[in-house]
C-alpha positions as CSV (number, residue, x, y, z in Angstrom):
1,M,57.7,12.5,27.8
2,T,56.2,15.6,27.9
3,I,57.4,15.6,24.7
4,T,56.4,12.3,22.9
5,T,53.5,11.8,24.6
6,P,51.3,14.7,23.1
7,R,52.8,12.8,19.5
8,R,51.9,9.6,20.6
9,T,48.3,10.3,21.1
10,K,47.7,13.0,17.6
11,E,49.3,9.6,15.8
12,R,46.6,7.0,18.0
13,E,43.5,9.8,17.5
14,D,44.6,10.6,13.1
15,L,44.7,6.3,13.2
16,A,41.0,6.0,14.7
17,G,40.2,9.1,12.8
18,R,40.5,7.9,9.1
19,L,39.9,3.8,10.0
20,P,36.2,3.8,10.6
21,S,35.7,5.8,7.8
22,S,37.7,3.7,4.9
23,S,35.6,1.1,6.9
24,V,32.6,3.0,6.8
25,R,32.9,4.0,2.7
26,G,33.6,-0.1,2.2
27,R,30.3,-1.4,3.8
28,G,29.0,1.1,1.9
29,W,29.7,-0.2,-0.8
30,L,27.6,-3.2,-0.8
31,P,24.2,-2.0,1.1
32,T,24.6,0.0,-2.6
33,I,25.5,-2.2,-5.0
34,I,22.0,-4.3,-3.1
35,M,18.8,-0.9,-3.1
36,I,20.5,-0.8,-7.4
37,A,20.5,-3.9,-7.9
38,F,16.4,-4.2,-5.9
39,F,15.5,-0.8,-7.5
40,V,16.4,-2.7,-10.9
41,Y,14.2,-5.6,-10.5
42,F,11.3,-3.6,-9.1
43,M,11.5,-1.2,-12.3
44,I,11.3,-3.6,-15.1
45,P,8.0,-4.4,-15.3
46,L,6.9,-0.6,-14.6
47,A,9.7,0.3,-18.2
48,W,8.4,-2.8,-20.3
49,L,4.5,-0.9,-18.5
50,V,5.4,2.6,-19.7
51,I,7.3,1.6,-23.5
52,A,4.4,-1.4,-24.2
53,S,1.8,1.8,-23.2
54,T,2.5,3.3,-26.9
55,K,3.0,0.8,-29.2
56,N,0.3,-0.5,-31.1
57,N,-1.3,-3.5,-31.2
58,A,1.7,-5.1,-34.4
59,D,4.6,-3.9,-32.7
60,L,3.9,-4.5,-29.3
61,F,4.7,-9.2,-30.8
62,S,7.2,-7.3,-33.5
63,T,9.2,-5.3,-31.9
64,F,12.0,-5.7,-28.8
65,G,9.7,-4.8,-25.4
66,F,12.0,-2.5,-24.3
67,W,12.3,-0.4,-26.7
68,F,10.4,2.8,-28.5
69,S,8.3,1.9,-32.1
70,H,8.4,4.3,-34.6
71,H,5.3,4.6,-34.2
72,F,4.0,6.1,-30.6
73,N,0.5,5.5,-30.4
74,L,-0.1,5.9,-26.6
75,F,-2.4,7.9,-26.8
76,T,-3.6,7.3,-29.1
77,N,-3.9,3.3,-27.3
78,V,-5.5,6.2,-24.0
79,H,-8.6,7.3,-26.8
80,S,-9.2,3.1,-27.1
81,V,-9.6,3.0,-24.0
82,F,-11.8,4.9,-22.1
83,A,-13.7,4.2,-25.4
84,Y,-14.1,0.6,-25.4
85,S,-17.4,-1.0,-24.5
86,N,-19.1,2.6,-24.1
87,G,-16.5,3.6,-21.4
88,V,-16.3,0.4,-18.8
89,F,-12.7,1.1,-18.0
90,L,-14.0,4.4,-15.9
91,R,-16.7,2.6,-14.5
92,W,-14.1,0.2,-13.0
93,M,-11.4,3.0,-12.9
94,L,-14.7,4.6,-10.3
95,N,-15.9,0.9,-8.5
96,S,-12.1,0.4,-7.4
97,L,-11.4,4.0,-6.1
98,I,-15.2,3.7,-4.2
99,Y,-14.1,0.1,-3.1
100,A,-10.2,1.5,-1.8
101,L,-11.3,4.7,-0.8
102,V,-14.2,4.0,1.6
103,S,-12.3,0.1,2.9
104,A,-9.2,2.2,3.8
105,A,-10.8,5.5,5.3
106,G,-12.6,2.9,7.7
107,A,-10.1,0.5,7.9
108,S,-7.7,3.1,9.2
109,F,-9.8,4.5,11.7
110,L,-11.1,1.0,12.9
111,A,-7.1,-0.4,13.1
112,T,-6.6,2.8,14.9
113,A,-8.9,3.0,17.7
114,A,-8.1,-0.6,18.0
115,G,-4.5,0.2,18.2
116,Y,-4.2,2.4,20.6
117,G,-7.1,0.5,22.9
118,F,-4.5,-2.3,23.1
119,A,-1.3,0.0,23.9
120,K,-3.3,2.0,25.9
121,Y,-5.9,0.5,28.1
122,Q,-5.4,-3.0,30.5
123,F,-8.7,-5.3,30.6
124,P,-8.8,-8.8,30.8
125,A,-8.3,-11.5,27.9
126,K,-6.1,-8.2,26.1
127,G,-3.2,-10.9,26.1
128,L,-5.1,-13.5,24.2
129,L,-6.9,-11.0,21.9
130,L,-3.7,-9.6,21.1
131,G,-2.4,-13.4,19.9
132,V,-5.6,-13.5,18.7
133,V,-4.3,-10.6,15.9
134,L,-1.3,-11.6,15.5
135,G,-2.6,-15.0,14.2
136,A,-5.1,-13.0,11.6
137,I,-2.4,-12.4,9.8
138,A,-1.0,-15.7,9.1
139,V,-4.3,-16.4,7.5
140,P,-4.1,-15.4,3.5
141,T,-7.3,-13.2,3.1
142,T,-7.6,-16.0,0.2
143,A,-8.3,-18.8,2.2
144,L,-11.5,-16.4,4.0
145,A,-13.1,-15.3,0.0
146,I,-15.7,-19.2,0.5
147,P,-16.4,-19.2,4.1
148,T,-17.8,-15.4,3.6
149,Y,-19.5,-15.8,0.6
150,L,-20.7,-18.4,1.9
151,L,-22.1,-16.0,4.0
152,F,-22.5,-12.5,3.2
153,S,-25.1,-15.2,0.4
154,K,-27.1,-15.5,3.9
155,I,-27.7,-11.9,4.2
156,G,-28.2,-11.3,0.3
157,I,-24.9,-8.6,-0.1
158,V,-23.8,-11.6,-2.5
159,N,-23.1,-8.9,-5.9
160,T,-22.8,-5.3,-4.3
161,P,-20.2,-3.0,-3.2
162,W,-20.6,-4.3,0.4
163,A,-19.6,-7.8,-0.4
164,I,-16.1,-5.9,-1.2
165,I,-16.0,-3.3,1.1
166,L,-16.9,-4.9,4.3
167,P,-14.3,-7.5,4.7
168,S,-11.7,-5.0,3.7
169,L,-12.4,-3.8,7.2
170,I,-10.8,-6.0,8.8
171,N,-6.5,-4.8,9.2
172,P,-5.1,-7.5,11.5
173,I,-1.4,-6.3,10.6
174,G,-2.5,-2.9,11.5
175,V,-4.2,-3.2,14.3
176,F,-0.6,-4.4,15.2
177,L,1.4,-2.1,13.9
178,M,-0.6,0.8,15.7
179,S,-0.8,-1.4,19.1
180,V,3.6,-0.7,18.5
181,Y,3.1,2.9,17.5
182,A,0.5,4.2,20.0
183,R,2.8,2.8,22.3
184,D,5.7,5.4,22.0
185,A,3.7,8.0,20.3
186,I,1.2,9.0,23.2
187,P,2.8,9.8,26.2
188,D,0.2,7.9,29.0
189,S,1.0,11.9,31.0
190,L,-0.8,13.3,28.7
191,I,-3.9,11.6,28.3
192,E,-4.4,11.6,32.7
193,S,-4.1,15.6,32.2
194,G,-7.2,14.4,30.5
195,R,-8.6,12.5,32.4
196,L,-8.1,15.7,34.9
197,D,-10.3,18.1,32.5
198,G,-12.5,16.0,32.5
199,A,-12.6,14.8,30.0
200,S,-13.6,10.4,28.6
201,D,-11.2,8.6,26.9
202,I,-13.7,8.5,24.2
203,E,-13.2,13.0,23.5
204,I,-8.9,12.3,24.8
205,F,-8.5,9.3,21.8
206,L,-11.3,11.0,19.0
207,R,-8.8,14.6,19.8
208,I,-5.8,14.2,21.8
209,G,-4.2,10.4,20.7
210,L,-5.8,10.6,16.6
211,R,-4.2,13.6,16.3
212,M,-0.9,12.2,17.0
213,L,-1.2,8.9,15.8
214,V,-1.5,11.1,12.0
215,P,1.3,9.7,11.1
216,G,0.8,5.6,11.0
217,L,-2.8,6.0,11.1
218,I,-1.8,7.6,7.2
219,T,0.5,4.1,6.5
220,V,-2.4,1.8,7.5
221,F,-4.3,4.0,4.8
222,L,-1.7,3.4,2.1
223,F,-1.1,-0.8,2.7
224,S,-5.4,-0.8,3.4
225,L,-5.7,1.4,-0.1
226,V,-2.8,-1.0,-1.9
227,S,-4.8,-4.1,-1.3
228,T,-8.0,-2.9,-1.5
229,W,-7.2,-1.4,-5.0
230,N,-5.5,-4.9,-6.5
231,N,-7.3,-7.3,-4.7
232,Y,-8.9,-10.3,-7.5
233,F,-10.3,-12.6,-6.1
234,L,-12.4,-11.2,-2.8
235,P,-14.2,-9.1,-6.1
236,L,-14.1,-12.9,-9.3
237,V,-15.5,-14.4,-5.7
238,M,-18.0,-12.0,-4.6
239,L,-19.9,-10.2,-8.1
240,N,-20.3,-11.1,-11.2
241,N,-21.9,-8.2,-12.4
242,P,-19.4,-6.1,-15.2
243,K,-21.4,-2.9,-13.9
244,L,-19.4,-3.4,-10.5
245,Y,-15.8,-5.0,-11.1
246,P,-13.2,-3.0,-10.0
247,I,-10.7,-2.0,-12.4
248,T,-8.2,-5.5,-11.7
249,V,-11.1,-8.3,-12.5
250,G,-12.2,-5.8,-16.2
251,L,-8.2,-5.9,-17.0
252,A,-8.2,-10.1,-16.5
253,Q,-11.5,-10.7,-17.7
254,L,-10.6,-8.1,-20.9
255,N,-7.5,-9.9,-21.1
256,A,-8.7,-14.0,-21.2
257,T,-11.2,-11.6,-24.4
258,A,-8.1,-10.9,-25.7
259,N,-6.1,-14.2,-25.4
260,N,-8.7,-15.7,-27.0
261,G,-7.6,-15.4,-30.2
262,G,-9.0,-13.4,-33.9
263,G,-9.7,-10.0,-34.0
264,S,-10.0,-9.6,-30.2
265,Q,-6.3,-9.8,-29.8
266,A,-6.2,-6.1,-30.7
267,L,-7.1,-5.7,-27.5
268,F,-3.8,-6.2,-26.5
269,S,-2.6,-3.2,-26.7
270,V,-5.6,-1.9,-24.6
271,V,-5.4,-4.4,-22.2
272,V,-1.4,-3.1,-21.5
273,T,-2.5,0.7,-21.9
274,G,-5.2,0.5,-19.5
275,S,-3.0,-1.8,-16.6
276,L,-0.6,1.2,-16.9
277,L,-3.8,4.1,-16.2
278,S,-4.6,1.9,-13.5
279,I,-1.6,2.7,-11.5
280,I,-1.5,6.0,-11.3
281,P,-3.6,7.1,-8.3
282,L,-1.8,4.8,-6.6
283,I,1.5,6.4,-7.2
284,A,-0.8,9.8,-6.7
285,A,-1.3,8.8,-3.2
286,F,1.9,7.7,-2.3
287,L,3.1,11.4,-3.4
288,L,0.1,13.4,-1.8
289,L,0.4,11.5,1.8
290,Q,4.6,11.2,1.9
291,R,5.1,14.5,4.3
292,F,2.8,13.1,6.3
293,W,6.0,10.2,6.6
294,Q,8.3,12.6,6.3
295,S,6.3,14.5,9.5
296,G,6.2,11.7,12.2
297,L,9.4,10.6,11.2
298,S,10.6,14.4,12.1
299,A,9.1,13.6,15.2
300,G,10.6,10.3,15.8
301,A,13.9,12.0,15.6
302,V,13.4,14.3,18.2
303,K,12.1,12.4,20.8
């Protein structure tokens, strides 16, 4: 009895050790295939854009879309983009950069402050206000463009940068995300310690809370940055001065000109190359700010 029991126990342990690993390997194939499929799906338009930007206008329509032509025309296309209409493309890029940075900075700070308040304070109608925030997430921004235009026309800020920046400061989903993040990221004991040291609630938020919420703040910042940079309908409604256009409206107008036919068809290569250049700032922003995400994930793992 004393001899067979350890042997059977060892056999059970070996069997138990083999089954989970094999089942894990079996289950690991499906997520891998799904991730590869999504990766290919999202990379196909980008791959086409990169390849098409290296072609001249003739090769753009005569060669296979996912293969390079014999004429590498990328640098010529880039020069044509910046030279078009006395460098208006650079003006559009600068407009988008200003709109996106100012809006994202303001929206992320306001969302962080509001989320911190919802997470750490008790006040009348808190549940009702949080419900309003959650309900605002379901309202499409395009549905608010016309009412916002009518409101802004009354106060005289239509066709100004403020007509783009002010609506972009409101980020309901950012408020919700920050309220969830702040609930666990900032211990209540730390807030009480700050109060015992004589710090006001604003000082506690600015000196303690804001620093601990940096990973969540950066996440909301990136969401707001991408949303404002890619916004098309609101600038289209609010702006009628081409010098104030962001890159989305500018490229759309340029594409409309190219679709008119005639000699303007040569603008298609400018539109394609301009579209490629327009996504470079977003890629740079994600690469520069990803370390804040990694630090936030590490902090969450330690907790």
